SEMI-143389 format. One record per residue (C-alpha): x, y, z; residue number from 1; chain. Coordinates in Angstrom, 1 decimal. Example, Ala and Ser with C-alpha at 12.3 -4.5 7.8 and 13.67 -1.06 7.14 Angstrom:
2
{{12.3,-4.5,7.8},1,'A'}
{{13.7,-1.1,7.1},2,'A'}
***
This chain:
577
{{-11.8,35.4,-11.8},1,'A'}
{{-14.3,32.6,-11.3},2,'A'}
{{-13.0,29.6,-9.5},3,'A'}
{{-13.9,26.6,-10.9},4,'A'}
{{-17.5,24.6,-9.7},5,'A'}
{{-17.0,22.5,-7.6},6,'A'}
{{-13.5,22.5,-6.6},7,'A'}
{{-11.6,24.2,-3.5},8,'A'}
{{-8.6,25.4,-2.3},9,'A'}
{{-8.3,23.3,1.2},10,'A'}
{{-10.3,19.9,0.9},11,'A'}
{{-8.8,18.0,4.1},12,'A'}
{{-10.6,14.5,5.9},13,'A'}
{{-13.0,15.0,3.0},14,'A'}
{{-13.8,12.7,0.5},15,'A'}
{{-15.0,14.7,-2.8},16,'A'}
{{-18.1,12.4,-4.5},17,'A'}
{{-20.4,13.4,-7.6},18,'A'}
{{-22.9,14.7,-5.2},19,'A'}
{{-20.9,16.7,-2.7},20,'A'}
{{-18.4,15.5,0.5},21,'A'}
{{-18.2,12.8,2.4},22,'A'}
{{-16.0,13.1,6.1},23,'A'}
{{-13.5,9.8,5.8},24,'A'}
{{-13.5,7.1,8.7},25,'A'}
{{-10.7,6.9,12.1},26,'A'}
{{-8.0,4.7,12.3},27,'A'}
{{-7.6,2.0,15.0},28,'A'}
{{-4.5,0.4,16.0},29,'A'}
{{-4.6,-3.2,14.8},30,'A'}
{{-0.8,-4.6,16.2},31,'A'}
{{2.9,-3.2,16.7},32,'A'}
{{5.4,-5.2,15.5},33,'A'}
{{7.9,-2.9,17.5},34,'A'}
{{9.7,0.6,17.7},35,'A'}
{{11.4,0.1,14.5},36,'A'}
{{9.2,1.4,10.8},37,'A'}
{{6.8,-0.7,9.0},38,'A'}
{{8.1,-0.2,5.6},39,'A'}
{{6.1,-3.5,4.3},40,'A'}
{{3.5,-5.6,4.2},41,'A'}
{{2.6,-8.8,2.4},42,'A'}
{{-0.3,-10.1,2.4},43,'A'}
{{-1.8,-13.7,0.2},44,'A'}
{{-4.6,-14.5,-0.7},45,'A'}
{{-5.6,-17.9,-1.7},46,'A'}
{{-7.6,-21.6,-1.3},47,'A'}
{{-10.0,-19.4,0.9},48,'A'}
{{-6.4,-18.5,3.5},49,'A'}
{{-6.6,-14.4,3.9},50,'A'}
{{-3.0,-13.8,5.9},51,'A'}
{{-1.1,-10.4,6.3},52,'A'}
{{2.3,-9.7,7.4},53,'A'}
{{4.0,-6.7,8.8},54,'A'}
{{7.6,-6.0,8.3},55,'A'}
{{10.4,-4.4,9.8},56,'A'}
{{14.1,-3.9,8.9},57,'A'}
{{14.7,-7.4,10.3},58,'A'}
{{11.4,-9.6,11.0},59,'A'}
{{7.9,-10.3,8.8},60,'A'}
{{5.4,-10.5,11.6},61,'A'}
{{1.7,-12.1,11.0},62,'A'}
{{-0.7,-9.7,11.8},63,'A'}
{{-3.9,-11.1,10.5},64,'A'}
{{-5.7,-11.8,14.0},65,'A'}
{{-2.6,-10.3,16.7},66,'A'}
{{-3.3,-11.1,20.4},67,'A'}
{{-2.8,-8.2,21.5},68,'A'}
{{-2.3,-4.7,19.5},69,'A'}
{{0.9,-3.3,21.9},70,'A'}
{{2.6,-6.8,21.9},71,'A'}
{{4.5,-7.6,18.8},72,'A'}
{{3.7,-11.4,17.6},73,'A'}
{{6.7,-13.5,17.4},74,'A'}
{{8.0,-13.2,14.3},75,'A'}
{{7.3,-15.8,11.3},76,'A'}
{{10.8,-14.5,10.1},77,'A'}
{{13.8,-12.9,11.2},78,'A'}
{{17.0,-12.1,11.0},79,'A'}
{{16.4,-10.1,7.5},80,'A'}
{{18.7,-7.1,6.5},81,'A'}
{{15.5,-5.1,5.0},82,'A'}
{{11.9,-4.2,5.5},83,'A'}
{{11.6,-3.0,1.4},84,'A'}
{{10.0,-6.2,0.5},85,'A'}
{{8.5,-6.3,-3.0},86,'A'}
{{6.1,-9.5,-3.7},87,'A'}
{{3.0,-11.6,-5.8},88,'A'}
{{1.0,-13.6,-5.3},89,'A'}
{{1.2,-17.3,-7.4},90,'A'}
{{-0.8,-19.8,-8.1},91,'A'}
{{1.2,-22.6,-10.1},92,'A'}
{{0.5,-26.2,-10.9},93,'A'}
{{1.3,-27.5,-7.5},94,'A'}
{{0.3,-24.8,-5.0},95,'A'}
{{-0.5,-21.3,-3.8},96,'A'}
{{2.2,-19.1,-2.7},97,'A'}
{{3.7,-15.7,-2.2},98,'A'}
{{7.2,-14.4,-3.3},99,'A'}
{{9.0,-11.9,-1.2},100,'A'}
{{12.1,-10.0,-2.1},101,'A'}
{{14.1,-7.2,-0.5},102,'A'}
{{17.4,-7.1,-2.7},103,'A'}
{{19.3,-7.4,0.4},104,'A'}
{{18.2,-11.2,1.7},105,'A'}
{{17.5,-14.2,0.3},106,'A'}
{{14.1,-14.6,-1.7},107,'A'}
{{11.0,-15.7,0.6},108,'A'}
{{8.4,-18.3,-0.4},109,'A'}
{{5.6,-19.0,1.6},110,'A'}
{{2.3,-21.6,1.4},111,'A'}
{{0.5,-23.0,3.6},112,'A'}
{{2.1,-26.0,2.9},113,'A'}
{{5.4,-25.5,4.4},114,'A'}
{{4.9,-21.5,6.3},115,'A'}
{{7.9,-19.7,4.9},116,'A'}
{{11.1,-20.5,3.1},117,'A'}
{{14.2,-18.3,2.1},118,'A'}
{{15.2,-19.9,-1.7},119,'A'}
{{18.4,-19.8,-2.6},120,'A'}
{{21.2,-21.9,-4.9},121,'A'}
{{20.0,-24.7,-2.6},122,'A'}
{{17.1,-27.6,-2.3},123,'A'}
{{14.9,-27.0,1.2},124,'A'}
{{13.9,-29.8,2.6},125,'A'}
{{11.6,-30.3,5.8},126,'A'}
{{12.7,-33.1,8.7},127,'A'}
{{10.1,-33.5,11.4},128,'A'}
{{11.1,-33.6,15.0},129,'A'}
{{9.6,-35.2,18.4},130,'A'}
{{10.5,-36.1,21.9},131,'A'}
{{12.8,-32.9,21.9},132,'A'}
{{14.9,-32.2,24.5},133,'A'}
{{17.3,-29.3,23.2},134,'A'}
{{15.8,-26.3,21.3},135,'A'}
{{17.5,-26.5,17.6},136,'A'}
{{19.5,-22.9,16.3},137,'A'}
{{19.5,-21.8,12.7},138,'A'}
{{23.3,-21.8,10.8},139,'A'}
{{24.3,-24.7,12.4},140,'A'}
{{25.0,-27.9,11.1},141,'A'}
{{22.6,-31.3,12.4},142,'A'}
{{24.4,-34.9,12.5},143,'A'}
{{22.3,-38.1,12.8},144,'A'}
{{23.5,-40.3,15.1},145,'A'}
{{22.6,-43.7,13.5},146,'A'}
{{23.2,-42.5,10.1},147,'A'}
{{25.9,-40.6,10.5},148,'A'}
{{24.0,-37.5,8.3},149,'A'}
{{24.3,-34.7,7.9},150,'A'}
{{22.7,-31.4,6.8},151,'A'}
{{22.7,-27.3,7.7},152,'A'}
{{19.9,-25.8,9.1},153,'A'}
{{18.5,-22.6,7.1},154,'A'}
{{14.9,-22.4,10.0},155,'A'}
{{13.1,-24.5,12.9},156,'A'}
{{9.9,-24.5,13.7},157,'A'}
{{9.8,-25.4,17.4},158,'A'}
{{6.7,-26.5,18.9},159,'A'}
{{8.1,-27.0,22.0},160,'A'}
{{8.2,-31.3,22.0},161,'A'}
{{7.9,-31.4,18.6},162,'A'}
{{8.7,-29.2,15.1},163,'A'}
{{10.8,-28.8,12.2},164,'A'}
{{14.2,-27.9,10.5},165,'A'}
{{13.5,-26.3,6.9},166,'A'}
{{17.2,-28.3,6.0},167,'A'}
{{19.8,-27.7,2.8},168,'A'}
{{22.9,-29.1,2.3},169,'A'}
{{22.3,-33.0,2.8},170,'A'}
{{24.7,-36.1,3.0},171,'A'}
{{23.4,-39.0,3.5},172,'A'}
{{19.9,-40.1,4.7},173,'A'}
{{18.3,-39.4,7.9},174,'A'}
{{16.8,-42.5,9.9},175,'A'}
{{13.0,-42.3,11.1},176,'A'}
{{13.5,-42.0,15.3},177,'A'}
{{17.3,-41.3,15.7},178,'A'}
{{18.4,-39.0,18.0},179,'A'}
{{19.9,-35.7,15.9},180,'A'}
{{21.9,-33.2,17.2},181,'A'}
{{23.3,-29.7,16.9},182,'A'}
{{26.9,-28.8,16.4},183,'A'}
{{26.0,-25.3,18.9},184,'A'}
{{22.4,-26.8,20.7},185,'A'}
{{19.4,-28.7,19.7},186,'A'}
{{18.2,-32.4,20.3},187,'A'}
{{15.4,-34.6,19.3},188,'A'}
{{14.4,-37.4,17.9},189,'A'}
{{13.8,-37.9,14.1},190,'A'}
{{9.6,-38.0,13.2},191,'A'}
{{10.1,-39.1,9.3},192,'A'}
{{8.7,-42.2,8.8},193,'A'}
{{9.2,-41.9,4.9},194,'A'}
{{12.0,-39.8,4.9},195,'A'}
{{12.4,-36.2,4.5},196,'A'}
{{10.5,-33.8,2.2},197,'A'}
{{11.7,-31.6,-0.1},198,'A'}
{{9.3,-28.6,0.4},199,'A'}
{{11.4,-26.2,-2.2},200,'A'}
{{14.0,-26.2,-5.1},201,'A'}
{{16.8,-24.4,-5.8},202,'A'}
{{16.7,-21.1,-8.0},203,'A'}
{{20.1,-20.5,-9.4},204,'A'}
{{21.9,-18.1,-12.2},205,'A'}
{{21.9,-16.0,-9.6},206,'A'}
{{22.1,-15.0,-5.5},207,'A'}
{{18.1,-14.6,-5.0},208,'A'}
{{19.8,-11.9,-2.5},209,'A'}
{{20.2,-10.3,-5.3},210,'A'}
{{16.7,-10.0,-6.4},211,'A'}
{{15.1,-6.2,-5.7},212,'A'}
{{11.5,-6.6,-7.1},213,'A'}
{{9.1,-8.9,-8.6},214,'A'}
{{5.7,-9.5,-11.0},215,'A'}
{{4.4,-11.8,-13.0},216,'A'}
{{4.5,-11.4,-16.6},217,'A'}
{{1.8,-13.9,-18.8},218,'A'}
{{3.1,-16.3,-16.1},219,'A'}
{{6.4,-16.0,-15.7},220,'A'}
{{8.2,-14.4,-12.7},221,'A'}
{{10.3,-11.6,-13.5},222,'A'}
{{12.5,-9.9,-11.1},223,'A'}
{{15.5,-7.1,-11.3},224,'A'}
{{18.4,-7.4,-9.9},225,'A'}
{{18.8,-4.6,-7.4},226,'A'}
{{21.5,-2.2,-8.8},227,'A'}
{{21.7,-3.1,-12.2},228,'A'}
{{21.0,-3.0,-15.3},229,'A'}
{{19.3,-6.9,-16.0},230,'A'}
{{15.6,-8.2,-14.9},231,'A'}
{{15.6,-11.8,-14.9},232,'A'}
{{12.7,-14.3,-14.6},233,'A'}
{{11.9,-18.3,-14.3},234,'A'}
{{9.9,-20.7,-16.6},235,'A'}
{{6.5,-20.1,-16.9},236,'A'}
{{4.7,-22.0,-14.2},237,'A'}
{{7.5,-21.8,-11.7},238,'A'}
{{8.7,-20.5,-8.5},239,'A'}
{{12.2,-22.3,-8.3},240,'A'}
{{14.4,-23.0,-11.3},241,'A'}
{{17.2,-21.3,-13.7},242,'A'}
{{16.9,-17.6,-13.7},243,'A'}
{{17.2,-16.7,-17.2},244,'A'}
{{18.5,-13.0,-18.1},245,'A'}
{{17.8,-9.5,-19.7},246,'A'}
{{20.5,-7.2,-19.9},247,'A'}
{{18.9,-4.0,-20.5},248,'A'}
{{21.9,-1.3,-20.3},249,'A'}
{{22.2,-0.8,-24.7},250,'A'}
{{18.3,0.7,-24.4},251,'A'}
{{18.9,3.6,-21.8},252,'A'}
{{20.3,6.3,-22.4},253,'A'}
{{20.2,8.4,-18.8},254,'A'}
{{22.3,5.9,-16.6},255,'A'}
{{20.7,4.8,-13.1},256,'A'}
{{19.6,1.1,-12.7},257,'A'}
{{16.6,-0.7,-12.7},258,'A'}
{{14.0,-0.1,-10.1},259,'A'}
{{11.1,-2.4,-11.2},260,'A'}
{{9.0,-3.5,-13.5},261,'A'}
{{5.1,-4.2,-13.9},262,'A'}
{{2.1,-5.7,-16.8},263,'A'}
{{0.8,-2.9,-19.2},264,'A'}
{{-2.5,-4.3,-20.9},265,'A'}
{{-4.2,-1.8,-23.7},266,'A'}
{{-7.4,-3.7,-22.3},267,'A'}
{{-8.5,-3.7,-19.4},268,'A'}
{{-7.6,-7.7,-18.2},269,'A'}
{{-4.5,-10.2,-19.0},270,'A'}
{{-4.7,-11.5,-22.4},271,'A'}
{{-2.8,-11.4,-25.5},272,'A'}
{{-2.7,-7.7,-25.6},273,'A'}
{{0.0,-7.7,-22.3},274,'A'}
{{3.2,-5.4,-22.5},275,'A'}
{{6.1,-5.6,-20.2},276,'A'}
{{7.1,-2.8,-18.9},277,'A'}
{{10.3,-1.8,-17.2},278,'A'}
{{11.5,1.3,-15.3},279,'A'}
{{14.5,2.9,-14.3},280,'A'}
{{15.3,4.7,-11.4},281,'A'}
{{15.9,8.1,-14.1},282,'A'}
{{12.5,8.0,-15.1},283,'A'}
{{13.2,5.9,-18.7},284,'A'}
{{10.1,3.4,-19.1},285,'A'}
{{11.6,0.2,-22.2},286,'A'}
{{8.3,-1.7,-22.8},287,'A'}
{{8.7,-4.9,-24.5},288,'A'}
{{5.7,-7.8,-25.8},289,'A'}
{{5.6,-11.2,-26.7},290,'A'}
{{5.3,-14.2,-24.3},291,'A'}
{{9.1,-15.7,-24.4},292,'A'}
{{12.1,-13.2,-23.5},293,'A'}
{{14.5,-16.1,-24.2},294,'A'}
{{13.0,-16.3,-27.7},295,'A'}
{{15.1,-15.5,-30.9},296,'A'}
{{12.0,-14.0,-32.9},297,'A'}
{{10.1,-11.2,-32.1},298,'A'}
{{7.0,-12.5,-32.1},299,'A'}
{{9.1,-14.0,-28.8},300,'A'}
{{10.3,-11.1,-27.5},301,'A'}
{{10.3,-7.5,-29.0},302,'A'}
{{11.1,-4.2,-27.8},303,'A'}
{{8.2,-1.7,-28.8},304,'A'}
{{10.3,1.7,-27.7},305,'A'}
{{12.2,3.1,-25.3},306,'A'}
{{9.9,6.1,-23.6},307,'A'}
{{10.5,9.6,-20.9},308,'A'}
{{8.7,9.8,-17.6},309,'A'}
{{10.2,11.8,-14.7},310,'A'}
{{12.2,10.1,-11.5},311,'A'}
{{9.5,7.4,-9.9},312,'A'}
{{8.3,7.3,-6.5},313,'A'}
{{9.2,4.2,-5.4},314,'A'}
{{8.9,0.7,-6.6},315,'A'}
{{4.9,-0.1,-4.9},316,'A'}
{{4.1,3.5,-6.6},317,'A'}
{{2.2,1.9,-9.1},318,'A'}
{{-1.5,1.5,-10.3},319,'A'}
{{-3.4,-0.6,-12.3},320,'A'}
{{-6.4,1.5,-14.1},321,'A'}
{{-8.6,0.0,-16.3},322,'A'}
{{-6.4,-1.1,-18.8},323,'A'}
{{-4.1,1.3,-17.8},324,'A'}
{{-0.4,1.6,-15.7},325,'A'}
{{-0.7,4.5,-13.4},326,'A'}
{{3.5,5.2,-12.2},327,'A'}
{{3.5,7.8,-9.3},328,'A'}
{{6.6,10.0,-10.5},329,'A'}
{{7.8,13.5,-9.3},330,'A'}
{{6.1,14.9,-11.9},331,'A'}
{{2.0,13.4,-10.3},332,'A'}
{{0.6,10.2,-11.4},333,'A'}
{{0.8,9.6,-14.6},334,'A'}
{{-0.1,7.4,-17.4},335,'A'}
{{2.1,4.8,-19.7},336,'A'}
{{-0.4,5.8,-22.0},337,'A'}
{{0.4,9.5,-22.0},338,'A'}
{{4.6,8.5,-21.6},339,'A'}
{{4.6,6.9,-25.4},340,'A'}
{{3.0,10.2,-26.6},341,'A'}
{{4.1,13.1,-25.2},342,'A'}
{{8.1,14.4,-23.5},343,'A'}
{{8.8,14.4,-20.3},344,'A'}
{{8.5,17.9,-19.8},345,'A'}
{{5.0,18.1,-20.9},346,'A'}
{{4.1,15.0,-18.7},347,'A'}
{{2.4,17.0,-15.7},348,'A'}
{{-0.6,18.3,-18.4},349,'A'}
{{-1.7,14.6,-18.8},350,'A'}
{{-0.9,13.8,-15.5},351,'A'}
{{-4.2,12.4,-12.7},352,'A'}
{{-2.5,15.2,-10.4},353,'A'}
{{-2.6,17.6,-12.2},354,'A'}
{{-5.6,19.4,-10.4},355,'A'}
{{-3.2,19.3,-7.3},356,'A'}
{{0.0,20.1,-8.7},357,'A'}
{{1.4,22.8,-6.7},358,'A'}
{{0.4,20.0,-3.8},359,'A'}
{{2.1,17.3,-5.6},360,'A'}
{{5.3,18.1,-6.9},361,'A'}
{{5.9,20.2,-3.1},362,'A'}
{{5.5,17.4,-1.0},363,'A'}
{{7.6,14.7,-4.3},364,'A'}
{{10.3,17.4,-3.3},365,'A'}
{{10.1,17.3,0.5},366,'A'}
{{9.7,13.7,1.0},367,'A'}
{{11.7,12.1,-1.8},368,'A'}
{{14.1,10.0,0.8},369,'A'}
{{11.3,7.9,1.6},370,'A'}
{{9.6,6.0,-1.5},371,'A'}
{{5.6,6.3,-2.5},372,'A'}
{{3.2,3.9,-2.6},373,'A'}
{{-0.5,3.9,-4.3},374,'A'}
{{-3.3,1.5,-3.3},375,'A'}
{{-6.5,1.4,-5.7},376,'A'}
{{-9.2,0.7,-2.8},377,'A'}
{{-12.9,0.2,-5.1},378,'A'}
{{-14.9,-0.9,-2.3},379,'A'}
{{-14.6,2.6,-1.5},380,'A'}
{{-14.0,4.1,-5.2},381,'A'}
{{-10.6,5.9,-4.0},382,'A'}
{{-7.4,5.6,-4.3},383,'A'}
{{-4.9,6.6,-1.5},384,'A'}
{{-1.0,7.7,-2.0},385,'A'}
{{0.8,7.2,0.9},386,'A'}
{{2.7,10.4,2.2},387,'A'}
{{6.1,9.1,4.6},388,'A'}
{{7.4,11.3,7.1},389,'A'}
{{10.7,12.2,6.3},390,'A'}
{{11.4,14.8,9.5},391,'A'}
{{10.6,16.1,12.3},392,'A'}
{{7.9,18.9,12.2},393,'A'}
{{6.6,17.3,8.1},394,'A'}
{{2.7,16.9,8.8},395,'A'}
{{1.7,12.4,8.8},396,'A'}
{{-1.2,12.8,6.2},397,'A'}
{{-1.6,11.4,2.0},398,'A'}
{{-3.6,11.6,-1.4},399,'A'}
{{-7.0,10.3,-1.5},400,'A'}
{{-8.7,10.5,-5.5},401,'A'}
{{-11.8,9.9,-6.6},402,'A'}
{{-11.6,6.6,-8.4},403,'A'}
{{-14.6,8.0,-10.8},404,'A'}
{{-14.6,11.9,-10.5},405,'A'}
{{-10.7,11.9,-10.8},406,'A'}
{{-11.4,14.5,-7.3},407,'A'}
{{-8.7,14.7,-5.5},408,'A'}
{{-8.5,15.2,-1.4},409,'A'}
{{-6.2,15.1,2.1},410,'A'}
{{-6.2,12.6,4.7},411,'A'}
{{-5.1,14.5,7.4},412,'A'}
{{-3.5,12.8,10.8},413,'A'}
{{-2.5,8.9,9.4},414,'A'}
{{0.8,8.1,8.8},415,'A'}
{{1.1,5.9,5.2},416,'A'}
{{4.7,5.0,6.0},417,'A'}
{{3.6,2.0,4.1},418,'A'}
{{-0.5,0.7,2.6},419,'A'}
{{-1.6,-2.7,1.8},420,'A'}
{{-5.0,-3.7,1.1},421,'A'}
{{-6.7,-6.9,2.7},422,'A'}
{{-10.0,-8.6,2.7},423,'A'}
{{-11.4,-5.1,1.5},424,'A'}
{{-10.0,-3.8,4.8},425,'A'}
{{-7.4,-1.0,4.3},426,'A'}
{{-3.7,-1.1,6.4},427,'A'}
{{-1.3,0.9,7.3},428,'A'}
{{2.4,1.6,8.7},429,'A'}
{{3.7,3.9,10.6},430,'A'}
{{7.5,5.3,12.0},431,'A'}
{{6.8,3.6,15.2},432,'A'}
{{6.3,0.1,14.6},433,'A'}
{{2.0,0.4,14.4},434,'A'}
{{0.1,-0.5,12.0},435,'A'}
{{-3.1,0.7,11.8},436,'A'}
{{-6.5,-0.2,10.1},437,'A'}
{{-7.8,3.5,8.3},438,'A'}
{{-12.0,3.1,7.5},439,'A'}
{{-12.4,1.9,10.7},440,'A'}
{{-14.5,4.3,13.4},441,'A'}
{{-14.9,8.1,13.8},442,'A'}
{{-11.9,8.7,15.8},443,'A'}
{{-7.8,8.6,15.0},444,'A'}
{{-7.2,6.4,17.6},445,'A'}
{{-8.4,8.7,20.1},446,'A'}
{{-7.9,11.8,18.8},447,'A'}
{{-10.2,13.9,16.7},448,'A'}
{{-10.1,14.3,13.5},449,'A'}
{{-10.5,17.8,11.5},450,'A'}
{{-12.4,18.4,8.8},451,'A'}
{{-11.7,21.4,6.7},452,'A'}
{{-13.2,23.1,3.5},453,'A'}
{{-12.3,25.7,2.2},454,'A'}
{{-13.9,27.2,-1.2},455,'A'}
{{-11.6,28.5,-3.6},456,'A'}
{{-12.0,32.0,-4.3},457,'A'}
{{-15.0,33.5,-6.2},458,'A'}
{{-16.1,36.8,-7.1},459,'A'}
{{-19.7,35.6,-7.5},460,'A'}
{{-20.8,36.5,-10.9},461,'A'}
{{-20.1,40.3,-9.6},462,'A'}
{{-16.3,41.4,-11.0},463,'A'}
{{-15.0,44.0,-9.0},464,'A'}
{{-17.8,44.8,-7.4},465,'A'}
{{-17.6,44.9,-3.4},466,'A'}
{{-20.6,42.6,-2.1},467,'A'}
{{-21.4,41.5,1.6},468,'A'}
{{-22.5,38.4,2.2},469,'A'}
{{-25.3,38.7,5.4},470,'A'}
{{-26.6,34.8,5.4},471,'A'}
{{-25.5,31.0,4.7},472,'A'}
{{-27.6,27.8,5.1},473,'A'}
{{-26.0,24.7,4.5},474,'A'}
{{-27.3,21.5,3.8},475,'A'}
{{-26.1,17.4,5.2},476,'A'}
{{-27.5,14.2,4.2},477,'A'}
{{-26.4,12.4,7.6},478,'A'}
{{-27.0,9.0,9.6},479,'A'}
{{-25.2,10.6,11.9},480,'A'}
{{-24.3,13.0,14.2},481,'A'}
{{-22.3,16.3,13.6},482,'A'}
{{-21.8,19.7,14.9},483,'A'}
{{-20.8,22.2,11.8},484,'A'}
{{-19.6,25.2,11.7},485,'A'}
{{-19.9,27.9,8.7},486,'A'}
{{-17.8,30.9,8.2},487,'A'}
{{-16.1,33.2,5.0},488,'A'}
{{-12.5,34.5,3.9},489,'A'}
{{-12.9,37.1,1.9},490,'A'}
{{-10.1,38.6,-0.5},491,'A'}
{{-8.0,35.5,-1.3},492,'A'}
{{-6.5,35.4,2.7},493,'A'}
{{-7.9,32.2,4.3},494,'A'}
{{-8.6,33.1,8.0},495,'A'}
{{-10.0,29.7,9.5},496,'A'}
{{-12.2,30.0,12.9},497,'A'}
{{-11.0,27.6,15.5},498,'A'}
{{-12.4,23.9,14.9},499,'A'}
{{-16.2,23.0,16.6},500,'A'}
{{-16.4,20.6,19.2},501,'A'}
{{-17.4,17.6,18.7},502,'A'}
{{-20.5,16.0,18.2},503,'A'}
{{-21.6,12.9,20.5},504,'A'}
{{-19.9,9.9,20.1},505,'A'}
{{-22.9,7.8,18.5},506,'A'}
{{-22.8,3.9,19.1},507,'A'}
{{-19.1,1.9,18.5},508,'A'}
{{-19.3,-0.6,15.3},509,'A'}
{{-15.8,-1.9,15.8},510,'A'}
{{-14.9,-4.8,14.3},511,'A'}
{{-15.1,-8.1,16.7},512,'A'}
{{-16.4,-6.0,19.0},513,'A'}
{{-19.6,-6.3,20.4},514,'A'}
{{-21.1,-8.9,22.6},515,'A'}
{{-22.0,-12.4,21.5},516,'A'}
{{-25.8,-12.7,21.6},517,'A'}
{{-25.8,-9.1,22.5},518,'A'}
{{-25.4,-6.9,19.2},519,'A'}
{{-27.9,-6.7,15.9},520,'A'}
{{-26.3,-8.8,12.7},521,'A'}
{{-27.4,-8.3,9.4},522,'A'}
{{-29.6,-5.3,10.8},523,'A'}
{{-29.4,-2.3,7.9},524,'A'}
{{-27.2,0.8,7.8},525,'A'}
{{-28.3,4.0,8.6},526,'A'}
{{-31.0,6.0,6.8},527,'A'}
{{-29.2,9.1,5.8},528,'A'}
{{-31.9,11.9,6.4},529,'A'}
{{-31.3,16.5,5.3},530,'A'}
{{-29.6,17.9,8.1},531,'A'}
{{-28.7,21.7,8.4},532,'A'}
{{-31.2,23.8,6.7},533,'A'}
{{-31.0,26.9,9.4},534,'A'}
{{-29.5,30.5,8.2},535,'A'}
{{-26.9,31.2,9.5},536,'A'}
{{-25.3,34.6,9.6},537,'A'}
{{-21.6,35.4,8.2},538,'A'}
{{-21.7,39.3,7.6},539,'A'}
{{-18.6,39.6,6.0},540,'A'}
{{-17.8,41.6,3.0},541,'A'}
{{-15.3,41.5,0.3},542,'A'}
{{-14.8,41.7,-3.8},543,'A'}
{{-13.9,37.7,-3.3},544,'A'}
{{-15.6,34.9,-1.4},545,'A'}
{{-14.0,31.7,0.2},546,'A'}
{{-17.2,29.6,2.2},547,'A'}
{{-15.6,27.3,5.0},548,'A'}
{{-16.7,24.4,6.5},549,'A'}
{{-15.4,23.2,9.4},550,'A'}
{{-16.5,20.3,11.8},551,'A'}
{{-14.6,18.5,14.5},552,'A'}
{{-15.2,14.0,14.4},553,'A'}
{{-14.8,12.3,17.6},554,'A'}
{{-17.7,9.3,16.5},555,'A'}
{{-17.4,5.9,18.1},556,'A'}
{{-19.2,4.6,14.4},557,'A'}
{{-17.5,5.7,11.0},558,'A'}
{{-19.6,8.3,10.0},559,'A'}
{{-22.0,9.1,7.4},560,'A'}
{{-22.3,12.7,6.9},561,'A'}
{{-22.5,14.5,3.3},562,'A'}
{{-22.4,17.7,2.8},563,'A'}
{{-24.1,18.5,-0.6},564,'A'}
{{-25.3,22.1,-0.6},565,'A'}
{{-24.1,26.2,0.8},566,'A'}
{{-27.0,28.7,0.3},567,'A'}
{{-26.2,32.0,0.6},568,'A'}
{{-27.9,35.2,0.6},569,'A'}
{{-25.6,38.4,-0.2},570,'A'}
{{-25.7,42.3,-1.7},571,'A'}
{{-24.0,43.7,-4.2},572,'A'}
{{-22.2,46.6,-3.9},573,'A'}
{{-20.6,49.1,-6.8},574,'A'}
{{-18.0,49.1,-8.9},575,'A'}
{{-14.6,50.2,-7.9},576,'A'}
{{-12.9,52.0,-11.2},577,'A'}
***
């Protein structure tokens, strides 16, 4: 038996590179949104404005710059019935938006122009007010004291004596400076010298609470109608209007319902070769091409084919890599390009995750009750797959793959219920309502990080011969403190010694924590230098050897340590027949 070069049986909290393995960074608590799980993130990036919200089952909260990591920020949206959102950023000729759906509540639309607004079958207007004496509540009817005009309040933005009401179903015409009272509570004067302002038109053709997934294709918003085989779409360059409908029930053969859709491109960008992919809960994929789903000709809208995957792990478990679309399934991370050439039973052979196939399938079976997610982080050159904790006793960790080499590892200690990359920073939400930022220091929110490497069994080019490893010499490139421990296991039985003591903490580099006019700005990153180099006594005898490396991290800064080489001296005995 010969192990594959540059492979490992265990690689925990070490990220594989093209030259060795490096220690991952730690994590810091950035916000608390309550005690319920953080189920989703929503991010906005347009016109120089970057914002991120964390969502639980009932609220959407702004966690871009929370005042405290322990006090929940005021909810931007409340009264929701699901926290599992699908969203897109979409810029039209009129504005830049976030469009978010969850399959049970009205579609939520965000813009810096009018904040969050629920979009349904009615147009929404904004009525500004001042000199407020009693706060308004959502859902009630308001009446103008002079005009007699009425409307239904869908949202109240209260800034004290001033604010805005988002209203629908207006009858009559509200007048400037008239007193507006609520049927339940609220009293203020209308501040509308130019009248009420329409902030969003209606979406008609289906209650938007039925929309469970959203994506962009050829400058259109496409949606999944939850629990059905129907997809919906809006007009080009539009976030409102009449929904068109696509019934795909005659295409799929294994039942279930549509789970999500996505754009698949044969090149690395958006262009005329883009295809629209629809994937069901049972793992069937239908691929269409064309730019007009209402078109009557094949040139406008055409079914390319139906292909078999295995069951997807969640509607956010997808990733674009170059020109391909990667889908997280029970068999592994499968490219759509492989699905059109292989039978479903052979897809694991083409999976990007093939090197960790036993681990993937084991965790897929154990954690199937919650959806998985994938985030690609080009700046760090890796992608991370969330493994949500679904039962007591499950370890909080994630799969991580090097985007260049395809090498895999585990990040142990991060409870990744959901993931988001925002402003080149990685955020993850936990089951207990915390928003964490990853790769930010050298400990996990005050807890140590245990870095463990166990090499694959190796007969060291002497098959069947007894051998004794006398000494080992590790080589590191490092710019931060570390204290390593080298050991060996023999004959396929892994036995790790207790983890070593952590090295001294080093200097903190947490964002927004330095003292003004004291900390040095734009100073160069520390230069790694060669470390290790000392021969260590091992004294292990066996037929097959497995090198082991352990480090305990508890730094105040992100570690810069790479393990690049291990030299050993060993003696070979006779071959046993």
